[in-house]
C-alpha positions as CSV (number, residue, x, y, z in Angstrom):
1,M,81.4,77.2,127.8
2,Q,82.8,78.2,131.3
3,D,80.4,76.1,133.3
4,L,81.3,73.0,131.1
5,I,84.9,73.1,132.0
6,P,84.7,71.8,135.5
7,L,82.6,68.7,134.3
8,F,85.3,67.6,131.7
9,P,88.9,67.7,133.1
10,E,89.7,65.2,130.4
11,V,89.6,68.0,127.9
12,E,92.6,70.0,127.3
13,E,92.9,73.8,127.4
14,A,93.6,73.9,123.5
15,Q,90.5,71.8,122.9
16,W,88.4,74.2,124.9
17,A,89.8,77.1,122.9
18,K,88.7,75.3,119.6
19,L,85.5,74.6,121.0
20,I,84.8,78.1,121.8
21,E,85.7,79.3,118.5
22,M,83.5,76.5,117.0
23,A,80.5,77.8,119.1
24,A,81.0,81.3,117.8
25,L,80.9,79.9,113.9
26,H,77.8,77.9,114.9
27,R,76.1,81.2,116.2
28,E,77.2,83.0,113.1
29,W,75.8,80.4,110.7
30,N,72.7,80.0,112.9
31,E,71.8,83.4,111.8
32,K,71.5,82.4,108.3
33,I,70.7,78.7,108.6
34,N,68.5,77.1,111.1
35,L,70.9,74.6,112.7
36,V,69.6,74.9,116.3
37,S,66.2,76.2,117.3
38,R,66.4,80.0,117.5
39,K,65.0,79.8,121.0
40,D,67.7,77.5,122.2
41,I,70.7,79.0,120.4
42,E,71.4,80.9,123.8
43,H,71.8,77.5,125.5
44,L,74.2,76.1,122.6
45,E,76.9,74.9,124.9
46,R,74.7,73.2,127.5
47,H,72.1,71.7,125.4
48,H,74.1,70.6,122.3
49,Y,77.9,70.7,123.3
50,A,77.7,69.2,126.6
51,P,75.9,66.1,125.8
52,C,78.5,65.4,122.8
53,I,81.4,66.2,125.0
54,A,80.0,63.7,127.5
55,A,81.7,60.9,125.2
56,V,84.9,61.5,126.8
57,K,83.5,59.7,130.1
58,C,83.2,56.5,128.2
59,L,85.1,56.5,124.9
60,K,88.8,56.1,124.4
61,L,89.9,55.7,120.8
62,M,93.1,54.2,119.5
63,V,95.2,56.1,117.2
64,G,94.0,55.7,113.6
65,A,90.3,54.8,114.7
66,R,87.8,55.7,112.1
67,V,84.4,57.2,113.0
68,I,81.6,58.1,110.7
69,D,78.9,60.6,111.9
70,V,75.5,60.0,110.1
71,G,73.0,62.9,109.7
72,T,75.6,65.2,111.3
73,G,73.3,68.1,110.7
74,G,75.3,71.1,112.0
75,G,78.0,68.8,113.2
76,F,76.7,67.2,116.3
77,P,78.3,65.3,117.5
78,G,80.9,64.8,114.9
79,L,82.7,68.1,114.8
80,I,82.9,68.0,118.5
81,L,84.1,64.6,118.7
82,A,86.9,65.5,116.0
83,V,88.3,68.2,118.2
84,L,88.4,65.7,121.3
85,Y,89.9,62.9,119.4
86,P,92.2,64.6,117.1
87,K,94.2,61.2,116.4
88,A,91.1,59.5,115.0
89,D,89.8,60.3,111.6
90,F,86.0,61.5,111.3
91,T,83.7,61.4,108.2
92,L,80.6,63.9,108.6
93,V,77.6,62.8,106.4
94,D,74.4,64.7,105.6
95,S,71.9,64.5,102.8
96,V,71.1,68.1,103.3
97,G,73.4,70.2,101.1
98,K,73.1,73.6,103.0
99,K,74.1,71.7,106.5
100,V,77.1,70.2,104.8
101,M,78.1,73.6,103.5
102,V,78.0,74.9,107.0
103,V,80.3,72.0,108.3
104,E,82.7,72.3,105.5
105,D,83.0,76.0,106.4
106,I,83.6,75.3,110.1
107,V,86.0,72.5,109.3
108,K,87.9,74.8,107.0
109,R,88.0,77.6,109.5
110,L,89.0,75.8,112.6
111,K,91.6,73.9,110.2
112,L,90.4,70.4,111.3
113,K,92.8,68.0,109.6
114,N,91.0,65.0,110.5
115,V,87.6,65.4,109.1
116,Q,85.9,64.7,105.7
117,V,82.7,66.0,104.9
118,L,80.1,64.2,102.7
119,N,76.9,65.2,100.9
120,A,75.4,61.7,100.8
121,R,73.0,59.2,102.1
122,A,74.3,56.6,104.3
123,E,73.0,53.6,102.7
124,T,74.9,54.7,99.4
125,L,78.3,54.5,101.4
126,T,80.5,51.3,101.7
127,H,83.8,52.3,103.6
128,E,84.1,50.8,107.0
129,H,84.5,52.6,110.3
130,D,85.1,51.3,114.0
131,F,82.2,53.6,115.1
132,I,78.9,55.1,113.7
133,T,77.6,58.0,115.5
134,G,74.2,59.6,115.5
135,R,72.3,62.3,117.4
136,A,68.6,63.1,117.0
137,V,68.4,61.1,113.8
138,S,65.9,58.7,112.5
139,D,64.2,55.6,114.1
140,L,66.8,53.4,115.4
141,R,65.7,50.5,113.3
142,L,66.0,52.6,110.1
143,F,69.3,54.1,111.2
144,V,70.8,50.4,111.8
145,H,69.8,49.1,108.4
146,Q,71.1,52.1,106.5
147,T,74.5,52.1,108.4
148,K,75.3,48.6,109.6
149,Q,77.4,48.0,106.2
150,L,79.8,50.8,107.5
151,I,80.9,49.0,110.7
152,R,84.5,47.1,110.6
153,H,86.0,44.8,113.2
154,G,89.6,45.6,114.1
155,L,91.2,48.0,116.4
156,K,90.4,47.7,120.2
157,H,89.0,50.7,122.0
158,S,87.5,51.2,125.4
159,L,84.1,50.1,124.0
160,P,83.4,47.6,121.3
161,N,83.0,48.5,117.7
162,G,79.4,49.6,116.7
163,I,76.9,52.2,116.8
164,L,77.4,55.1,119.4
165,Y,73.9,56.7,119.7
166,W,72.7,59.6,121.5
167,Q,69.3,58.4,122.8
168,G,66.0,59.5,124.5
169,G,62.9,58.0,125.5
170,D,62.1,54.7,127.2
171,P,65.0,52.3,126.7
172,A,62.6,49.2,127.4
173,E,60.5,50.6,124.4
174,E,63.5,51.1,122.3
175,K,64.4,47.6,122.9
176,A,61.2,46.0,122.1
177,K,60.7,47.9,118.9
178,A,64.2,47.4,117.7
179,G,64.9,44.0,119.1
180,I,68.4,44.8,120.2
181,A,69.5,46.2,123.6
182,P,72.6,48.4,124.1
183,H,75.8,46.8,125.3
184,F,76.4,50.0,127.2
185,S,74.5,53.1,128.5
186,F,75.6,56.2,129.9
187,E,73.0,58.5,131.5
188,L,73.5,62.2,131.0
189,R,71.4,64.0,133.5
190,P,73.7,63.1,136.6
191,L,76.5,64.5,134.7
192,L,75.0,67.5,133.2
193,W,74.0,69.5,136.4
194,N,71.0,67.3,137.1
195,D,69.3,69.2,134.4
196,E,65.8,67.8,133.8
197,K,66.1,68.6,130.1
198,F,68.3,65.6,130.0
199,E,66.1,63.3,131.8
200,G,66.0,60.0,129.9
201,K,68.8,61.1,127.6
202,R,71.8,58.6,127.3
203,I,74.8,57.5,125.1
204,V,74.2,53.9,124.2
205,L,76.4,51.5,122.4
206,Y,75.0,48.9,120.1
207,R,77.8,46.4,119.3
208,A,78.6,45.5,115.6
209,Q,77.7,41.8,116.3
210,D,74.5,42.4,117.5
211,L,73.3,44.9,114.7
212,P,72.2,42.0,112.4
213,R,69.4,41.2,114.9
214,C,67.8,44.5,114.7
215,K,64.3,44.5,113.5
216,K,63.7,45.6,110.0
217,P,61.9,49.0,110.1
218,D,58.5,49.4,108.5
219,L,59.0,51.0,105.3
220,P,56.2,52.7,103.0
221,A,55.3,50.6,99.9
222,A,57.1,51.5,96.8
């Protein structure tokens, strides 16, 4: 974690301590449940924590903001964001029970009071949030159509309410396929040591008002 600290002066010392403790728990659990590739676990902080922490460069949340992390897996980015934004409320959702069990354990052991964990599918939920987050999840079109009912309009933040998405690939192809373009895009490679692993990786924001224009995904026949 030490090589991340100079990149993010926005993060407080107590938050770094919590993130270091969290990383130890992720490693402990990864011995039992495959949250991160076994080949990649030694790079946990650089490859998984750093791109999540990068949100502090573009996102400022008002007190009482509500964020839902859909397909949270091992808690990326939801657990990390909950540490970085302690005055916001986070709901972490995954349909895989064993991953939910891991996240619940980490929340309990870190005493994170601003986190709720749900074992559910996003399309079954209805409560509204300022932001939906997703990283390494499904096709953007499917993600939008399963989650857009969860967005509310209200509090003013540094970015408009909508979907905050950790995205890779060609942005022109994503736009052509989905039919919507991000309102905001933050490239990760220049920030993260110019590491080629992050080539084409970015944090993007799709505004709530643009989501209805997203093309419907091609779903298999019933």
